[in-house]
N, C-alpha and C positions, 0 to 999 in steps of 0.2 A: 703445449697448448698454443695454438697460433694466435695471433693479435685479433683476428676477427673473432674467435672462440671467446677470448677474453672480454672483448667488447660486449659479446651477446650475454655473457655471464653477469657483467655489471649491469647492463640494461634490464635483465630478468630480474636481479636483485633489486635494484632501483624501483622497478614495477611493483615487486613484492612489498617492499617498504611503503610506498605510496598507498598501495591497496590497504595495507594494515594500518596506516595512519588514518586514512579515509574511513575505514570501519571503526576506529576509535573515536574519531569525531562524530560519527553517526551514533554510535553507542552512547557517548556523553550527551548528545542532542536528545536522544530518546529519554535518558534519565531527567534531563532538565525539563523536557516537555511533560514527562509524567509528574514530575514534581510541581512545577509552575504552570502547566498548561500549554499546549503547543502554540496557541495563539500569542501567548506571552514570551515565547522563546526569543532569545537575544543571541548574537554571535559572541558577544563579551561573556555571557553566562555559560555558553557552551565551551568556550576556550578555556574557561576557569575550570569547568568540570573535567575537561580532558587533559588539563595541565599544559596547555600551549598558550603562547602569547596570541592575543586576538588577531594580530595581523597573519598569522601562520594560517588561520582558517581561510584566508582569502586565495590561498594557493590551491584550494580544493573546492571552495564554494564562493561565487562572486558576491552573494548577498544572502539574506535570510530566506527569501523565496526559494533559491536554488537548494538551500539546506532542507527547507520543509518538503520541497518536491522530491528530494532524494529519499527522505524519510517515508513520504506517501507512497512512493514507487516501491519500496521495500515491503511496505504494508500490503500493497497490491499483490505482491509476490506470495506473501503469507496467506492472503485471502484466497488466491488461486489454489494454493497447496491444501488449505482448510477445506475447501469445498470438494476438491479431488478426494482427499483422504476420508471426508465423511460419506462420500457417494460411492466410494469404490467397492465396499463389500454389502451395500445395501441392496435388497431386492429391487428389481427394476421400478416397481411401483412406488417405492419410497426414496429413490436416488435424488430427486430434486427436493423433496422435503428435507432430507438429511443436509443436503448442500445448502439449501436456503437457511436453516437453522444455524449451520455452522457460520455461514456469511453475516447473518444478523447479529450472532454473538459477537464475531470479531469486529464488526463495524461498530457495534455498540461501545466496544472498549476502545476503539482506536480514533483519537482525535485528529491524527495527522492527515487522514484522509478528508477530514472537514475542512482543512485548511488549504487543500490543493486548489481549488478554484481561484482563490485569492493570489496564491503562489503563481498559477499559470498566467494571470493577467498581470502580475507584478514585475515582470522583468526577468524571468528565469531564462538562462541560456537555451538555445535550440536544442543542444545535446541533452540537457536535463529533461526538457519537454519530450523529446523523441524517446527517452528511456521509460518516462512515465507512461507515454502512450503505448509503447510496447507492452508493458506490464498490465495495462489497462486492457488491453486486447486479450492477453493471456488469461486474466480473470474473467472476462466475458466468455472466452472460449470454455474455460472450466465449467461456468454457469450453464452455457448452452449443452455441453456434453452431459451434464446431470439432468437436464431437462429433456434430453434426447432431440434436441433442435440442430439440425445441420445447418451451419451458417453459411449455406451456399447462395441464397437469394437475398435481396435487399429485404424482403418481408420477414424472413426468419431472423435476420440481424436486427430488424425493428422489434421483433417480438423478444429477442434477448436483452435489448437495451431497455425496452419497456419492463421486463422482469427485474432486471438489475435496479432500475429506478424505484420501483416498489420496494425492493429489499432495503435500498439504502434509505427511503423515507421511513420504512418501518424502524429501522436501527435509530434513525435520529429521533423518532418519537420515543423510542425504548430509552435511549441515552439520556433525553431531557426529563424522563419520568412522565410523560404524557401518556403512554400507554397504560402504565399503572394508574395514574390519576383518572383515566377514562373507564378503568376497570378491565382491560383487556391484556392478553398476553400474546407475544408474537406467535406462539404455537397456534392459537386458536384463529388468528387472522390468516396465517398461512393455509390451515386447514379450510378456512372459508373460501380462500382463493383456489382451492383445490390443487395445491402445490404439493 
């Protein structure tokens, strides 16, 4: 094996180890967020859960906002996948309803996406924001595909963002118990919207 090949193997192993450590940190953060609430998440608690010294986390995330944004970005990937999976085998007339119900259900259970606006304004690194934005676009594309909206014009993009905003608001109301308190279900509201 040449010196260059050895160096490439070491670099690949190091990248795999860093990826595995980052994934372990995110898994620990998700457990802490589930237990304590994402808004109450602290780097110290995540480090303890992951079995690392608190300073070790700073090699992967500059601050709590970056960590929350990484969790939210992962949740956006789950959201895009859930909408695709829900719509894939549905008849064309039900694709959007199935995707919308999957989105509301996931959003209702996921607190990390609710923390994203504060994390975005709190000083996350541009790379973390870029990854989040890319995954947001992927989730919007999954929603537009289920709705049969081709995101080729500004108007169709606005329609998709409006639909996503409606689903997000519906999930917030469901998560807080307001839909139940008002005597509604997500299903009947989506039906009323003709989704």
